[in-house]
C-alpha positions, 0 to 999 in steps of 0.5 A: 339685192347687193348688186342692185344696191351697188349699182344704185350707189354708183349712179347716185355718185355720178349724178352727185358729182356732175350736179356739183360740177355744173353748179360751179363757174370758173370764177367760183374757183379762181379760173379765168373764163375766156372761152364760150362753154357749151355746157354749164359749170366746170369741165372735168379737166378743171376739177381734176386739176383743182383736185390734183388728180389725174383726168382719166382717174377722175373721169372714171370716178365721175362715171361711177366705174368700179375703181378704188379711191383713197380718203385723200382723193375724196377730200381733194375732190370735195375741196375742188367742188367746194362741198360743205360738211354735209355734202362732203359726208354724202360724198364719202358715204356714196364712195366709201359707205362711211363718213369722212374722218372727223378731223377734216371738220372744223368746229370753231363756231355754231350758227347764230340762231343756235346761240340765240336759242341758248340765250333765250333759255333760263336753263344752263346750256352749252355746246360741246364737240367730240373732244368735249370742248365748250364752244358755246354757252349761255349766261346761265351756264356761265354763272354755273361754271364760270366758263368765260373766266377760263382760258380758251385752252381750258374750256373743256368739260373733262379738263375742268372736271378733272383738273380745276380745284375750284370747280371740284370744290363745288361738286359734292358728288364729284366722284360719281359725276366724274366717273360717269363723265369719263365713261361717256367720254370714252364711248364718244371718242370711239368715233375717232380714237386716233385723233391727235387732239383727243389723244393729247387731251387724254395724255394731259389728263393722265398726267394731271389727275390720278383719278383719271389714270385709275379710272381710264381702263375701268368699264363704265356703267349707267345711262348716257351722261354729258353733264354734271348731276350735282353742283353748288351754285354761286351762293353755295346752294346745292342744286340737282340736275337732269340733262337732255342732249340735242344734236346741233350738227351731226356731221361735226359732232356738236351736241347741246347739253341742257340742264334741268334743275330738279332741286325745287321738285325734290323739295316740294 
């Protein structure tokens, strides 16, 4: 059973590489097209040159032979074949049976329709990445958290909760909320424990917050928590929230967190 699975993976890898190689033209990768080609797409030697790898090694790789290749090799091939995030992830799964390292991704924006979806909501909603940076939000979330007033480098939920005095004054259950958020952050960072940007955020918060330092190594219990449960709104009214989390992009670890106001329900 294992041998059959491995054989199938090698065949799928070969088909995947050939298909993407044939989809590209020399013009797509900045190469001149001076000769007539008997087959569509790029030649193997062109992909090997673009990737900076040996032709023999790439040929064996494309043929699905049992060779070991590094992460750097796969990333170079992915760039040469102009793979998007989803296809890059698929290449790694076929070759290494695991996704690529998270730091190869860039998550500076979200698709316009995701922003449009949030803008249509009356409920607060924001999108965070694996580092919990707030990379997108709607007007309701901005009114609740004043995100747009924050400097770009400070638009991070953990940084706001643990180092913003103005937000802390609006969190009547700060200790419970902050502890649950930290515990969830510690779980999510397990996907990339050595990422330098995440380590830098942890070091910054360890310097800025005694509570962060005290709680960091404590076990966290409770349900998944990507949002705050109790806030005072701009009018000083106490509001209670539940949350739902939707996956926006699984390859780039983007989540949309939607706040559901339960305050009115509790008063009825």
